[in-house]
C-alpha positions in Angstrom: -20.5 5.4 5.2 -19.1 5.9 8.4 -15.8 7.9 9.1 -13.3 5.1 8.9 -14.8 3.8 5.5 -14.5 7.5 4.2 -10.8 7.7 5.5 -10.1 4.3 3.9 -11.6 5.6 0.5 -9.6 8.8 0.8 -6.3 7.2 1.5 -6.9 4.7 -1.7 -7.4 8.0 -3.7 -4.6 9.7 -2.2 -2.2 6.5 -3.2 -3.6 6.8 -7.0 -2.9 10.2 -7.1 0.5 10.0 -5.4 1.5 6.9 -7.7 0.5 8.9 -10.7 2.3 12.1 -10.0 5.6 10.1 -8.8 5.5 8.3 -12.0 5.3 11.3 -13.8 8.4 12.7 -11.8 10.0 9.3 -12.6 9.4 9.7 -16.2 10.6 13.5 -16.1 13.7 12.4 -14.3 14.3 9.4 -16.6 14.8 7.5 -13.5 11.9 5.9 -11.4 14.1 4.9 -8.8 15.0 8.3 -7.9 11.4 9.2 -7.9 11.0 6.6 -5.5 13.8 8.2 -3.3 12.1 11.6 -3.6 8.8 10.0 -2.3 10.2 8.4 0.5 12.5 11.3 1.7 9.4 13.8 1.6 7.5 10.9 3.2 9.9 10.7 6.2 10.0 14.4 6.5 6.1 14.7 7.1 6.1 11.4 9.0 8.8 12.7 11.5 6.9 16.0 11.7 3.5 14.4 12.6 5.3 11.9 15.2 6.8 15.1 16.8 3.7 16.7 17.0 1.4 14.0 17.7 3.4 11.4 19.8 3.3 11.9 23.7 4.8 8.7 24.9 7.8 7.0 23.1 8.5 3.4 23.5 11.2 2.5 26.0 14.2 0.4 25.5 12.5 -2.6 26.9 9.7 -2.5 24.6 12.1 -1.7 21.6 14.3 -4.8 22.1 11.1 -7.1 22.3 10.6 -6.0 18.6 11.7 -8.8 16.1 14.3 -7.9 13.8 12.8 -8.5 10.7 10.0 -6.3 11.6 12.4 -3.2 11.4 13.2 -4.0 7.8 10.5 -5.9 6.1 7.9 -3.4 5.8 10.6 -1.0 4.2 11.7 -3.6 1.7 8.1 -4.4 0.8 7.3 -0.7 0.7 10.3 0.1 -1.6 9.4 -2.8 -4.1 5.8 -1.8 -4.2 6.2 1.8 -4.7 9.1 1.7 -7.3 7.0 -1.0 -9.2 4.1 1.5 -9.3 6.4 4.2 -10.7 8.2 1.9 -13.1 4.8 0.4 -14.4 2.4 3.1 -14.2 4.0 5.0 -17.6 4.0 1.6 -19.1 0.6 0.4 -18.4 -1.3 3.3 -17.3 -2.8 4.2 -13.9 -5.9 2.4 -14.3 -4.6 -0.9 -15.4 -1.8 -0.8 -12.9 -4.1 0.0 -9.9 -6.3 -2.6 -11.0 -4.0 -5.1 -10.6 -2.2 -3.9 -7.7 -5.7 -3.6 -5.9 -6.3 -7.2 -6.8 -3.1 -8.0 -5.2 -3.6 -6.3 -2.2 -7.0 -7.8 -1.6 -6.3 -11.1 -2.3 -3.5 -11.3 0.2 -5.3 -9.4 2.7 -8.5 -12.1 2.4 -5.6 -14.8 3.1 -4.0 -13.0 5.9 -7.3 -12.4 7.3 -8.6 -15.8 7.0 -5.6 -17.2 8.8 -5.1 -14.2 11.2 -1.6 -14.0 10.3 0.7 -11.3 11.8 -1.5 -11.5 15.0 -4.5 -9.8 13.2 -8.1 -10.7 13.9 -9.4 -13.7 12.1 -11.8 -12.9 9.5 -12.8 -16.3 7.7 -13.3 -16.5 4.2 -17.1 -17.0 3.6 -18.7 -17.9 0.3 -20.0 -14.1 0.2 -16.4 -13.0 0.7 -15.0 -15.7 -1.8 -17.6 -14.3 -4.5 -16.3 -11.1 -3.9 -12.9 -12.0 -4.8 -14.4 -13.8 -7.8 -16.1 -10.3 -8.9 -13.0 -8.5 -8.3 -11.0 -10.7 -10.6 -13.8 -10.4 -13.2 -14.0 -6.6 -12.8 -10.1 -6.5 -13.3 -10.5 -8.5 -16.6 -13.4 -6.0 -17.7 -11.6 -3.1 -16.4 -8.5 -4.2 -18.7 -10.4 -5.6 -21.8 -9.5 -3.8 -24.9 
């Protein structure tokens, strides 16, 4: 396992852990949307801290003007929806069930995005092996959630 693979694995583990902790916060507060606000508030604090420490060159006004308007908001809207759903659904479904469906959605969309190279990303065509992997993933989710 190379460093990037290890970091990707750890980031997935961090997401499952933070989602579980914040779902618990939402349950205790009796308000999963408030837990989402807490998560995003602490995230912005730590992200701004990291930007302040690690960023040496900031984008110029000219660069900022070239960014399409939708890119300033679409990520935030999708993050707010996705994170809120984690905090709402984990107490109802359990973390394993929720994460299995969420991961399936992530990977299926990622395979399609990669196949077409959407969002200026590298093209990574769907091969028979990748298709078999998606099918195996779906079968795995079915087995994980079988009662």
